[in-house]
C-alpha positions in Angstrom: -24.0 1.5 18.9 -21.0 2.3 16.6 -19.3 -0.9 17.5 -22.4 -3.0 16.4 -22.5 -1.2 13.1 -18.8 -1.9 12.5 -19.4 -5.5 13.5 -22.2 -5.9 11.0 -20.1 -4.3 8.2 -17.3 -6.8 8.9 -19.7 -9.7 9.0 -21.3 -8.5 5.7 -17.9 -8.5 3.9 -16.5 -11.7 5.4 -19.7 -13.8 5.0 -20.1 -15.2 1.4 -23.5 -14.2 -0.1 -26.2 -16.7 0.0 -27.0 -18.5 -3.2 -30.8 -18.8 -3.6 -32.9 -20.5 -6.3 -36.4 -19.1 -7.0 -38.9 -21.5 -8.7 -42.2 -20.0 -9.8 -44.2 -20.0 -13.0 -45.4 -16.4 -12.4 -42.9 -14.0 -13.9 -44.1 -11.2 -11.6 -43.4 -13.3 -8.5 -40.0 -14.3 -9.9 -39.1 -10.7 -10.5 -40.4 -9.4 -7.2 -38.7 -12.1 -5.1 -35.5 -11.8 -7.1 -35.4 -8.0 -6.5 -36.0 -8.3 -2.8 -33.2 -10.9 -2.4 -30.8 -9.1 -4.7 -31.1 -6.0 -2.5 -29.9 -8.2 0.4 -26.7 -8.9 -1.6 -27.7 -12.5 -2.2 -27.1 -14.3 -5.4 -30.3 -15.4 -7.0 -31.2 -17.6 -9.9 -34.7 -17.9 -11.2 -36.6 -20.8 -12.9 -40.0 -20.7 -14.4 -40.5 -24.4 -14.2 -39.6 -27.3 -11.9 -38.1 -29.2 -14.8 -35.6 -26.3 -15.5 -34.7 -26.1 -11.9 -34.0 -29.9 -11.5 -32.0 -29.9 -14.7 -29.8 -27.1 -13.4 -29.5 -28.6 -9.9 -26.7 -30.8 -11.1 -24.6 -27.7 -11.9 -25.9 -25.2 -9.4 -26.5 -26.1 -5.8 -28.3 -23.3 -4.0 -28.1 -22.6 -0.2 -31.9 -22.2 -0.2 -34.8 -22.8 -2.5 -37.9 -20.6 -2.7 -40.5 -22.9 -4.3 -44.0 -22.3 -5.6 -46.3 -25.2 -4.5 -48.6 -25.0 -7.5 -46.4 -25.3 -10.6 -47.7 -26.6 -13.9 -45.9 -29.7 -15.1 -43.6 -30.9 -12.3 -45.3 -29.7 -9.1 -43.7 -28.2 -6.0 -44.4 -31.5 -4.3 -42.6 -33.5 -6.9 -39.6 -31.1 -6.8 -39.4 -31.3 -3.0 -39.7 -35.1 -3.2 -36.9 -35.3 -5.8 -34.6 -33.1 -3.6 -35.4 -35.2 -0.6 -34.9 -38.5 -2.5 -31.5 -37.3 -3.7 -30.6 -36.5 -0.1 -29.8 -32.9 -1.0 -30.3 -31.3 2.3 -31.2 -27.9 0.8 -33.6 -25.9 2.9 -36.8 -25.1 1.1 -39.3 -22.4 1.6 -42.6 -23.0 -0.2 -44.8 -20.2 -1.3 -48.5 -21.0 -1.7 -51.8 -19.2 -2.3 -53.5 -22.4 -1.0 -52.2 -23.2 2.5 -54.9 -25.7 3.3 -54.8 -27.7 0.1 -54.0 -31.4 0.1 -50.9 -30.7 -2.1 -49.6 -28.2 0.5 -50.2 -30.7 3.3 -48.2 -33.3 1.3 -45.4 -30.9 0.9 -45.2 -30.2 4.6 -44.9 -33.9 5.2 -41.8 -34.0 3.0 -39.9 -32.0 5.7 -40.2 -28.6 4.1 -38.8 -26.0 6.6 -41.3 -23.3 5.9 -44.6 -22.8 4.1 -45.5 -19.1 3.6 -48.8 -17.9 2.3 -48.8 -15.5 -0.8 -48.7 -12.6 -0.8 -45.7 -12.6 1.6 -44.0 -9.4 2.6 -40.3 -8.8 1.9 -39.5 -8.6 5.6 -41.2 -12.0 6.4 -39.5 -13.7 3.5 -36.0 -12.4 4.4 -36.5 -13.3 8.1 -37.5 -16.8 7.2 -34.5 -17.2 4.8 -32.1 -15.9 7.4 -33.5 -18.3 10.0 -33.3 -21.5 8.0 -29.9 -20.8 6.6 -28.1 -19.9 9.8 -26.4 -23.3 10.1 -25.2 -22.9 6.5 -23.8 -19.5 7.0 -21.8 -20.6 10.0 -20.4 -23.5 8.0 -19.1 -21.2 5.1 
């Protein structure tokens, strides 16, 4: 068991931290998700609107995006579509309180990797992030 612990420590120090964008208009969700991901040693950047995120995407390309599906203004669907159209192959995890809404169904059709229902536990979110970024981590 000691060998596995040593192996994990080496991997932790040799693997660059993930860079994750969190887009949600609810400040409490932004803070909670940021805290959970920061504890993992990942670099997080938060955005309270889709417009702010897309504007910064030119300067900051995350390894993964945590996206609220029901944003005011530029919707989660519009953001996912813009990312897809620009051929930015960034994995997206959508958080929604309305998993059966027509908007969520449209988002799923855009090739979104994961749709998770709010509230989501820290463990589930971390597990899904780790799963969808595995190819990215091995490329670093």
